[in-house]
C-alpha positions in Angstrom: 30.3 15.8 -9.4 27.3 15.7 -11.9 27.5 11.8 -12.1 27.5 11.3 -8.4 24.3 13.8 -8.0 22.3 12.1 -10.8 23.1 8.5 -9.2 22.3 9.9 -5.7 19.0 11.2 -7.0 18.3 8.1 -8.9 18.9 6.1 -5.4 16.8 8.6 -3.5 13.9 9.1 -5.8 13.5 6.6 -8.6 14.3 3.3 -7.1 12.5 0.3 -5.5 13.1 -2.6 -3.3 13.7 -6.3 -3.4 10.2 -7.5 -3.0 7.2 -6.1 -4.7 6.0 -2.8 -3.1 3.0 -2.6 -0.8 1.0 -0.7 -3.5 -1.9 1.5 -2.2 -2.6 1.0 1.4 -4.7 2.6 4.1 -2.5 4.4 6.6 -4.8 3.2 9.3 -4.5 -0.5 8.1 -0.7 -0.2 8.0 -0.7 0.9 11.6 -2.9 -2.1 12.5 -0.3 -4.4 11.0 -2.1 -4.4 7.6 -4.8 -6.8 9.3 -7.3 -4.8 7.1 -9.2 -7.2 4.8 -12.3 -7.3 7.0 -11.9 -3.8 8.5 -11.3 -1.4 5.6 -14.1 1.1 6.8 -12.5 4.1 5.1 -11.8 5.5 1.7 -9.5 2.6 0.7 -12.1 -0.1 0.6 -11.5 -0.7 -3.1 -7.9 -1.4 -2.5 -8.7 -4.4 -0.1 -12.1 -6.0 -0.8 -14.8 -4.7 -3.0 -17.5 -6.7 -1.0 -16.9 -4.3 1.9 -18.6 -1.6 -0.2 -21.8 -3.2 1.3 -21.0 -2.0 4.5 -21.1 1.7 3.4 -23.1 3.4 6.0 -24.4 6.7 4.1 -26.0 7.0 0.8 -23.4 9.1 -0.4 -19.8 9.9 0.6 -17.1 12.1 -0.8 -13.3 12.0 -0.4 -11.9 15.0 -2.4 -8.4 15.2 -0.9 -6.7 12.4 0.9 -2.8 12.2 0.4 -0.7 9.6 2.2 3.3 9.7 2.4 5.3 6.9 3.7 9.3 7.2 4.2 12.1 5.5 6.1 11.8 5.9 9.7 14.7 8.1 10.3 14.2 8.1 14.0 14.7 4.5 14.5 17.7 4.6 11.9 19.5 7.7 12.9 22.9 6.0 13.3 22.6 4.9 9.6 22.8 8.7 8.5 25.4 9.9 10.6 29.2 10.4 9.3 28.3 9.2 5.9 31.1 8.5 3.4 31.8 11.0 0.7 32.5 8.5 -2.1 29.9 6.4 -4.2 31.8 3.2 -3.1 31.5 4.2 0.7 28.0 5.0 0.2 27.2 1.8 -1.3 29.1 -0.1 1.5 27.2 2.0 4.2 23.7 1.1 2.8 24.4 -2.5 2.0 21.1 -4.4 2.8 19.5 -1.1 4.1 16.0 -0.6 2.2 15.5 2.9 1.2 11.7 3.8 0.7 9.6 6.7 -0.5 6.0 6.4 -1.3 3.2 8.8 -1.9 -0.4 8.5 -3.2 -3.7 10.2 -3.4 -7.1 8.5 -4.2 -9.8 11.1 -4.3 -13.2 9.5 -4.8 -16.9 8.8 -3.8 -19.2 6.1 -2.9 -22.9 6.1 -3.7 -24.7 3.3 -1.8 -22.9 0.1 -2.5 -20.8 1.6 -5.5 -17.4 3.1 -5.2 -15.1 5.1 -7.5 -11.6 6.5 -6.9 -8.9 8.1 -9.0 -5.4 6.7 -8.6 -2.2 8.7 -8.5 0.7 6.7 -6.8 4.4 6.7 -6.6 6.3 3.7 -4.9 10.1 4.3 -4.5 12.4 1.9 -2.9 15.9 0.6 -3.3 17.8 -2.4 -1.7 21.6 -2.7 -2.4 23.0 -6.1 -1.9 26.1 -8.5 -2.4 29.3 -6.9 -1.1 31.6 -8.7 -3.5 29.4 -7.7 -6.6 27.3 -4.8 -5.5 24.0 -4.5 -7.3 20.9 -2.5 -7.0 17.5 -4.2 -6.9 15.1 -1.7 -8.5 11.5 -1.4 -8.7 10.1 2.1 -9.3 6.5 2.6 -10.1 4.6 5.8 -11.0 0.7 4.9 -11.6 -2.2 7.0 -12.8 -5.6 5.7 -13.5 -9.0 4.7 -11.5 -10.7 2.0 -10.0 -14.5 1.4 -9.6 -16.5 -1.4 -8.0 -19.9 -2.6 -6.9 -21.1 -4.8 -4.0 -24.1 -6.8 -4.0 -26.0 -8.0 -0.7 -27.3 -11.4 -1.1 -30.5 -12.8 0.3 -33.3 -11.4 2.2 -31.3 -10.6 5.3 -29.7 -7.4 4.9 -28.4 -4.9 7.6 -29.2 -1.2 7.1 -27.1 1.8 8.6 -29.6 1.9 11.5 -30.0 -1.7 12.2 -28.9 -2.9 15.6 -28.9 -6.6 14.9 -28.8 -8.9 11.8 -26.4 -10.4 9.4 -25.6 -10.2 5.6 -23.5 -11.8 3.0 -22.2 -9.7 0.1 -20.1 -10.3 -3.0 -18.1 -7.5 -4.7 -16.3 -7.0 -8.0 -14.0 -4.1 -9.2 -12.0 -3.1 -12.1 -9.0 -0.8 -12.4 -7.2 1.0 -15.2 -3.7 2.0 -14.5 -1.0 3.8 -16.8 2.5 2.8 -15.2 5.9 4.3 -15.7 8.6 2.3 -14.1 11.9 0.7 -13.8 12.1 -2.9 -12.7 15.4 -4.8 -12.6 18.8 -5.3 -10.9 22.0 -3.1 -11.7 25.5 -4.2 -11.0 27.6 -1.3 -9.7 30.7 -2.8 -11.2 29.1 -2.8 -14.8 28.8 -0.1 -17.3 24.9 0.3 -17.5 24.7 2.9 -14.8 27.8 4.8 -15.7 27.1 4.8 -19.2 23.7 6.3 -18.5 24.9 9.1 -16.0 27.9 10.1 -18.0 26.1 11.3 -21.0 24.9 14.9 -21.7 21.3 13.7 -21.8 18.7 15.2 -19.6 17.4 13.6 -16.5 14.4 12.0 -18.1 16.6 10.7 -21.0 19.0 9.2 -18.3 16.1 7.2 -16.7 15.0 5.8 -20.1 18.6 4.6 -20.6 18.3 2.8 -17.2 15.2 1.0 -18.5 12.2 3.4 -17.8 9.2 2.1 -19.5 5.5 3.0 -20.0 2.7 0.5 -20.1 -1.1 0.4 -19.6 -3.1 -2.4 -17.9 -6.5 -3.4 -16.7 -7.0 -5.3 -13.4 -9.9 -7.0 -11.7 -10.5 -7.7 -8.0 -13.3 -9.8 -6.4 -14.5 -10.7 -3.0 -17.1 -12.0 -0.6 -17.7 -11.0 3.0 -20.2 -11.9 5.9 -21.2 -9.6 8.7 -23.0 -10.5 11.9 -24.1 -7.7 14.1 -25.7 -8.1 17.6 -26.1 -4.7 19.4 -22.7 -3.1 19.8 -20.9 -6.3 18.6 -20.0 -6.7 15.0 -18.1 -9.7 13.6 -16.7 -9.6 9.8 -15.0 -12.2 7.9 -13.9 -11.6 4.3 -12.1 -13.1 1.3 -10.5 -11.2 -1.4 -8.7 -12.1 -4.6 -6.8 -9.0 -5.8 -5.6 -8.7 -9.3 -7.4 -11.8 -10.4 -5.1 -13.8 -13.1 -2.6 -11.0 -12.5 -2.6 -7.4 -13.7 -0.4 -7.3 -16.7 0.8 -4.0 -18.6 1.2 -3.7 -22.2 4.4 -2.2 -23.0 5.2 0.9 -25.0 6.5 -0.5 -28.4 8.9 2.4 -28.6 11.1 1.1 -25.9 12.6 -2.5 -26.0 14.5 -4.6 -23.7 12.6 -3.6 -20.8 9.7 -5.0 -18.4 7.0 -3.1 -16.7 6.5 -4.9 -13.3 3.1 -6.7 -13.3 0.9 -7.0 -10.3 0.6 -10.6 -9.0 -2.6 -12.3 -7.8 -3.2 -12.2 -4.1 -5.8 -13.9 -2.3 -6.3 -12.8 1.4 -8.3 -13.8 4.2 -9.3 -11.7 7.1 -11.6 -11.3 10.4 -12.4 -8.6 12.5 -14.4 -8.1 15.7 -15.9 -4.7 16.7 -17.5 -3.3 19.7 -18.8 0.2 19.4 -20.9 2.2 21.6 -21.4 6.0 21.5 -18.3 7.1 23.5 -15.9 4.1 22.8 -15.0 1.6 20.0 -12.6 -1.3 20.0 -11.4 -3.4 17.0 -9.5 -6.6 16.8 -8.5 -7.8 13.5 -6.4 -10.7 11.6 -5.4 -11.5 8.1 -3.8 -14.5 6.5 -2.3 -13.2 3.3 -1.1 -14.5 -0.1 -3.0 -18.0 0.3 -1.8 -19.0 -3.4 1.7 -18.4 -2.6 4.2 -20.5 -0.9 5.9 -19.0 2.2 6.3 -19.3 6.0 3.0 -19.0 7.7 4.6 -16.3 10.1 5.0 -14.1 7.0 1.3 -14.5 6.2 0.0 -13.5 9.6 -1.2 -10.0 10.3 -2.7 -8.9 13.7 -4.3 -5.5 14.5 -6.1 -3.5 17.2 -7.7 -0.1 17.2 -9.2 1.8 20.3 -11.1 5.0 19.9 -13.0 7.6 21.9 -14.7 10.7 20.1 -12.1 12.5 18.0 -9.2 10.2 18.9 -8.0 6.7 17.9 -4.8 4.7 18.6 -3.6 1.7 16.5 -1.3 -1.2 17.0 -0.4 -4.2 14.9 1.9 -7.1 14.2 2.9 -7.5 10.4 4.9 -10.5 9.6 6.5 -10.3 13.1 7.1 -6.6 13.0 5.3 -4.2 15.2 3.4 -1.0 14.1 1.6 1.7 16.1 0.1 5.0 15.6 -2.8 7.5 16.2 -5.6 9.4 14.4 -7.2 12.7 15.2 -10.5 13.8 13.7 -10.9 17.7 13.6 -14.2 17.6 11.7 -13.2 19.0 8.4 -9.8 17.4 8.6 -8.6 13.9 9.8 -4.7 13.1 10.4 -3.4 9.4 10.7 0.3 9.1 11.4 2.5 6.6 13.0 5.4 4.0 12.5 5.4 0.5 11.0 7.9 -2.2 9.5 7.6 -4.5 6.5 9.8 -7.3 5.3 11.9 -6.0 2.4 13.5 -9.4 1.7 12.2 -12.9 0.6 11.5 -14.7 3.7 10.4 -14.2 7.5 12.3 -11.3 9.2 15.2 -11.3 7.0 15.5 -7.7 5.9 13.4 -5.3 8.0 12.3 -1.8 6.6 11.3 0.6 9.3 8.8 3.1 8.0 6.7 6.2 9.1 3.5 7.2 7.5 1.1 10.1 7.6 -2.2 10.6 6.0 -4.6 13.7 5.6 -8.1 13.6 4.9 -9.7 17.0 4.0 -13.1 18.1 3.6 -14.6 14.6 3.5 -18.3 14.3 4.1 -21.3 11.8 4.0 -25.0 12.3 3.9 -28.3 10.4 3.6 -30.7 11.1 0.7 
């Protein structure tokens, strides 16, 4: 019974999926199909394009408490969790090729003019069980702590202030991040002895994880971007190009633990464009992203499309992410903002091979902005 419970907890809490996890994302962005490179007008700007800091409308903004939680969409997968088998082998068969997901993060921070800073506390948890003949668990668990800071610079004499009705500006941006990562990365055969040996000992839960390959590493990463904005009255058009984790973000391993790998972050180059129509009582945004320009993949897997429609206090979102739909809403209650909805991502390698249905909810409490 002890062995089964530890294995179940490992699956539910400490394992990640077949592809690299999404990392830190804006809930609003996820509900817009993750077509957010040229939008990112919230407290997650530094995780999309540091050049977008130049669009900061206030002299100072503070985001003290902004947790995000994402989980499997149980509503759409309710049949998966009915009449569950009682044996580990039965559970393995039931959840074959079913991505299990849990993610949570909080990134409190602030912006001063065109400078931004955020702390990072992030846990990404996914599992994908594959191969019915020789079942294996594909694992990528990441628990990150650190910070990110960035600066945008407006180029040329033409700059748009927060009160400008028309104009255009080009900006560049650079950010640096420091991350301490604890993680498990690899594939474990259910027919082998590695998992059984780890859970059959009298070691505590932390020691069990370390026997499975839990490692610690530290790494520095750098992002860069460029953005051009054109504004004509209520019409605004933005196009942005972002290079995230330039040359990759590599983690220096803890020398006390051998034969393990901390999952690195690969370079991503993303191109985005967005059109916004904004008047006092109504706003409307259309956005698109073409992701991972430096990696070989089906174009349909790169494509993101998003839409947002808002009136004072309420916004609704929709999107298309690599062929999967997303939708949700946001309520602004002055001292608190809540964003929630449903989205889907690709959990396999390819276009619409393994769908992972997810739900997300985000809270922002006591954020405020003011001009000096």
